[in-house]
C-alpha positions in Angstrom: -13.6 -4.4 -17.6 -13.2 -0.7 -16.0 -9.9 1.6 -16.1 -6.3 -0.3 -16.4 -5.0 -1.6 -13.1 -1.1 -1.6 -12.2 0.3 -3.0 -8.8 3.3 -2.2 -7.2 4.3 -4.0 -4.2 8.0 -3.6 -1.6 9.1 -6.8 -0.2 12.1 -6.9 2.7 14.5 -9.6 3.0 14.8 -11.2 6.1 17.6 -13.5 7.9 15.7 -16.5 8.3 16.8 -17.2 12.5 16.3 -13.5 13.1 14.3 -12.1 10.9 16.5 -8.8 10.7 17.0 -7.4 7.4 19.8 -8.2 5.3 21.4 -6.3 2.2 20.9 -8.6 -0.9 18.5 -7.0 -2.9 21.3 -6.5 -5.6 20.9 -10.2 -6.3 17.3 -10.6 -6.3 16.8 -7.4 -8.7 20.2 -9.2 -10.8 18.6 -12.7 -10.7 14.6 -11.5 -11.2 14.6 -8.5 -13.5 15.2 -10.5 -16.8 12.2 -12.6 -16.2 9.7 -10.6 -17.8 6.1 -10.2 -16.4 7.0 -6.8 -15.5 9.4 -4.6 -13.6 12.0 -5.5 -10.6 13.9 -2.5 -9.1 15.8 -1.6 -5.9 14.1 0.8 -3.0 15.3 2.6 -0.5 16.9 0.4 1.0 19.4 -2.5 -0.6 17.1 -5.3 2.0 14.1 -4.0 -0.3 13.0 -5.2 -3.4 10.1 -3.7 -5.8 8.0 -5.0 -8.3 5.9 -3.5 -10.7 3.2 -5.1 -12.4 2.4 -4.7 -16.5 -0.4 -2.9 -17.2 -3.4 -5.0 -16.4 -6.8 -5.0 -17.7 -8.7 -8.0 -16.0 -8.3 -9.1 -12.6 -7.1 -12.6 -13.9 -3.9 -10.7 -15.6 -3.4 -8.9 -12.5 -3.4 -12.1 -10.6 -1.0 -14.1 -12.9 1.3 -11.0 -12.7 1.6 -10.9 -9.1 1.5 -14.3 -8.2 4.0 -15.4 -11.0 6.7 -12.8 -9.9 5.8 -13.9 -6.0 7.1 -17.4 -6.5 9.7 -16.2 -8.2 10.8 -14.2 -5.3 10.6 -16.7 -2.7 12.2 -19.1 -4.6 14.9 -17.2 -5.3 15.5 -16.0 -1.2 15.0 -19.8 0.0 18.2 -20.3 -2.3 19.9 -17.3 -1.2 19.2 -18.6 2.5 16.9 -15.8 3.3 13.1 -14.9 4.1 11.2 -12.7 1.3 8.4 -11.2 3.5 5.2 -8.9 2.2 4.8 -6.9 5.6 4.7 -2.8 6.4 7.4 -3.1 8.2 10.4 -5.2 8.8 10.4 -7.4 12.0 14.0 -6.2 13.3 16.3 -4.0 11.5 20.4 -3.8 10.8 20.7 -0.1 12.5 20.2 2.3 10.4 20.9 0.1 6.9 22.2 0.9 3.7 20.6 3.0 1.0 20.7 1.6 -2.6 22.6 3.3 -4.9 21.5 6.3 -6.7 21.8 10.3 -6.8 18.1 10.3 -5.7 18.1 8.4 -2.8 21.1 9.9 -1.6 19.3 13.3 -2.1 16.3 12.3 0.1 18.1 10.8 3.1 20.0 14.2 2.9 16.5 15.9 3.2 14.7 13.6 5.8 17.7 13.7 8.0 17.6 11.5 11.2 13.8 9.8 9.7 15.9 7.9 7.3 17.7 5.6 9.5 13.7 4.2 10.1 12.2 4.7 7.0 12.2 0.7 6.3 8.8 0.5 4.9 7.1 -1.6 2.5 3.6 -0.7 0.8 1.4 -1.9 -1.8 0.3 1.1 -4.5 -2.3 0.7 -6.7 -2.5 2.5 -9.9 -5.5 3.4 -11.9 -5.2 4.0 -15.6 -7.5 7.4 -16.1 -6.6 8.8 -19.9 -8.4 12.5 -18.7 -6.6 14.6 -15.8 -10.2 16.1 -14.7 -11.4 12.4 -14.5 -8.3 11.4 -11.8 -8.8 14.5 -9.7 -12.5 13.7 -9.6 -11.8 10.0 -8.5 -9.1 11.7 -6.0 -11.6 13.5 -4.3 -14.1 10.7 -4.2 -11.6 8.6 -2.7 -10.9 10.6 0.4 -13.7 9.4 2.6 -12.8 5.7 2.0 -9.2 6.2 2.9 -9.1 5.1 6.6 -11.3 1.7 6.3 -8.9 0.6 3.2 -5.9 1.7 5.6 -7.7 -0.8 7.9 -8.2 -3.7 5.5 -4.2 -3.8 4.4 -2.7 -3.0 7.9 -0.3 -5.1 8.0 3.0 -3.7 9.9 2.7 -4.5 14.1 6.4 -5.2 14.7 9.3 -2.4 15.2 12.7 -3.7 16.3 11.3 -7.1 17.5 8.5 -6.0 19.3 4.8 -5.3 19.1 4.2 -1.9 18.8 0.3 -2.1 19.5 -0.5 -0.5 16.1 -1.7 -2.9 13.5 -0.2 -0.4 10.8 3.4 0.9 12.2 4.3 1.5 8.5 1.3 4.3 8.8 2.6 6.0 11.8 6.6 6.1 10.5 4.6 7.8 7.2 3.3 11.0 9.4 6.7 12.4 9.6 6.7 13.3 5.8 6.3 16.7 4.9 3.0 15.8 3.1 1.1 12.7 4.5 -2.2 11.1 4.6 -5.6 12.3 3.1 -5.1 14.8 0.8 -7.1 18.2 0.5 -10.0 17.9 -1.7 -9.1 20.1 -5.5 -11.7 22.0 -7.4 -10.0 20.3 -10.9 -6.6 19.7 -12.3 -5.2 23.1 -12.2 -6.2 23.8 -8.8 -4.3 20.4 -7.8 -1.3 21.2 -9.9 -0.9 25.0 -8.0 -1.3 22.8 -4.7 1.6 20.7 -6.0 3.8 22.7 -7.1 3.8 25.7 -4.1 5.1 22.6 -2.2 8.0 22.0 -4.4 11.2 22.5 -2.5 9.3 23.0 0.7 10.8 20.7 3.8 11.8 17.2 1.7 9.2 17.7 -1.5 12.2 17.6 -4.2 9.5 17.2 -6.8 6.3 15.6 -7.8 7.6 12.3 -7.1 8.0 12.9 -3.4 4.5 14.6 -2.7 3.3 11.2 -0.2 -0.4 11.8 0.1 -1.7 9.0 0.8 -3.6 9.1 -2.6 -2.3 11.1 -5.4 -1.8 12.0 -9.3 1.5 10.1 -10.6 4.2 12.0 -11.7 5.1 9.1 -14.4 2.2 7.8 -15.6 -1.6 8.7 -16.7 -2.7 7.1 -13.2 -4.6 7.6 -10.2 -2.0 6.5 -7.5 -3.5 4.9 -4.6 -0.5 4.7 -1.6 -2.5 3.8 2.0 -2.0 0.0 1.8 0.8 -1.9 3.6 2.5 -4.4 1.8 0.6 -7.6 1.9 1.5 -10.9 3.2 -0.5 -12.7 0.8 -1.5 -12.6 -3.3 -5.1 -12.5 -2.3 -5.2 -9.9 -0.4 -3.5 -7.8 -2.8 -6.1 -8.3 -5.9 -8.9 -7.8 -3.4 -7.5 -4.3 -2.5 -6.2 -3.4 -5.9 -9.9 -4.7 -7.5 -11.7 -2.5 -4.6 -10.0 0.5 -5.2 -10.1 0.6 -9.0 -13.9 0.4 -8.8 -13.7 3.1 -5.8 -11.7 5.2 -8.4 -13.9 4.5 -11.6 -17.0 5.2 -10.0 -15.8 8.6 -8.6 -14.1 9.3 -11.8 -18.0 8.9 -13.6 -19.4 11.3 -10.8 -20.4 14.6 -12.5 -20.8 16.5 -8.8 -19.7 19.7 -7.9 -16.0 19.3 -6.4 -16.4 18.8 -2.4 -15.0 21.4 -0.4 -12.2 20.7 2.5 -12.9 22.4 5.5 -10.6 22.2 8.6 -12.7 20.4 10.7 -13.0 17.5 7.9 -9.4 17.6 7.2 -8.9 17.2 10.9 -10.9 14.2 11.3 -9.8 12.3 8.3 -6.4 13.0 9.5 -7.3 11.4 12.9 -9.3 8.7 11.4 -6.3 7.6 9.5 -4.2 7.4 13.1 -7.3 5.7 14.4 -7.0 2.9 11.8 -3.3 2.2 12.3 -3.7 1.9 15.6 -6.8 -0.3 15.8 -7.2 -1.8 12.4 -10.3 -4.3 11.9 -10.1 -4.7 15.5 -12.9 -2.1 17.1 -14.4 1.2 15.2 -13.4 2.7 12.2 -14.3 6.8 11.1 -16.4 5.6 8.3 -17.0 8.2 5.0 -19.5 10.5 6.7 -16.8 10.8 9.3 -18.5 9.1 12.1 -17.5 5.8 14.6 -18.9 3.2 13.4 -18.0 -0.8 14.4 -15.3 -1.5 11.5 -17.6 -4.4 9.9 -20.4 -1.1 9.5 -17.7 0.5 7.8 -16.4 -2.4 5.5 -20.0 -3.3 4.3 -20.7 0.6 3.5 -17.1 0.3 1.7 -18.4 -2.4 -0.4 -22.0 -1.4 -1.3 -20.2 1.7 -2.6 -18.1 0.0 -4.8 -20.8 -3.1 -5.4 -22.3 -1.7 -8.4 -19.0 -0.8 -10.9 -17.4 -3.9 -9.4 -20.1 -6.1 -10.8 -20.0 -4.1 -13.8 -16.3 -5.0 -14.1 -17.0 -8.9 -13.3 -15.1 -8.0 -10.3 -18.0 -8.6 -7.6 -17.4 -12.2 -6.4 -13.7 -12.2 -6.1 -13.5 -8.6 -3.9 -16.8 -10.0 -2.4 -15.0 -13.4 -1.1 -11.7 -11.2 -0.3 -13.5 -9.0 1.7 -15.7 -12.0 4.0 -11.8 -14.1 4.4 -10.1 -10.6 5.8 -13.1 -9.5 8.0 -13.3 -13.8 9.3 -9.1 -13.9 9.5 -8.7 -10.3 10.2 -6.0 -8.3 8.4 -2.5 -9.0 7.8 -1.5 -7.7 11.3 -3.5 -10.1 13.3 -2.0 -13.2 11.6 1.2 -11.5 12.0 0.4 -11.6 16.0 -0.9 -15.2 15.5 1.9 -16.4 14.3 4.5 -15.0 16.8 3.1 -17.0 19.7 4.8 -19.6 18.6 8.3 -17.8 17.8 10.0 -16.3 15.2 10.4 -19.2 13.3 6.6 -19.5 13.1 6.6 -15.9 12.0 9.3 -17.2 9.6 6.8 -20.0 7.9 4.0 -17.3 7.6 5.9 -14.8 5.5 7.5 -17.9 3.2 4.0 -19.5 3.2 2.1 -16.6 2.4 3.9 -14.9 -0.3 2.5 -17.3 -2.9 -0.2 -18.8 -1.3 -3.3 -19.6 -3.1 -2.5 -21.0 -6.6 -6.0 -20.1 -8.2 -7.4 -16.9 -8.1 
């Protein structure tokens, strides 16, 4: 069965005729929060809705939580005359947008200054439940080399201000402007992690542990390792594939009793460049693999799957993830799907968002 699993998804609400953000998240949260099966909350802007699943032990539990909420959100958005989209960036934004209420959001906006207006990004965050903090740090270290491949698989934000950015994940490029970003350093142990985080508090926009913005971190609230590298996903099957794959990688890493890695200047520089490369090209060419080499994307994905396969099999998730990855490789990531849709115009892209939100009734 493996460690527990929690899934957080961020969605954006859009005008169906222009795909511009609409500030109606208050209505969505009010209408959907009482339904149970997870937590529905506001995000940074009033055009965003966040869903956090219950703690799940099995793939079927995660699937039911994610797909059920998406169906409810899709129905609500349709009735409200809007489109709910699982995309890393909205097609168009309303200028600076309107922040959700709350002192914390106001403080963050003040801290990041001119970045605020463009921080209209949506992610998929995966929480892996590991009770022991040392296990979490070992898992964090083990996941570092795989982050660029995970980003390429999940890239789903090609558009900004109504134009194709040329990047598969424009969300990842936006995120690079935060005080902390990208692949975290390798940590000797939990104490080293805590000392590093403590030194960052108050630096730049690092208000507290919750504003550490590495692509992977220890949660500041739950006994989990939190993966934040993925864009929000169009469809629930991609969500499940990525979440189960991440759980297997984390579990394998936590169980590895090896000497903690060192993070050299060369390694850190290559890993950071590998994330930019993955955000730019997605699955369309080459990726930097776990050994720091530029290889064909399919080779990097195959290495990722082969590394995770024994743990996936032990968890009973091997076939689900194999099918999901095969689908991603054949059809392309979300950015590819969005680019195909926009050829028919904004209405076709809106149709893709609607159809994908709760696509696939069965796991």
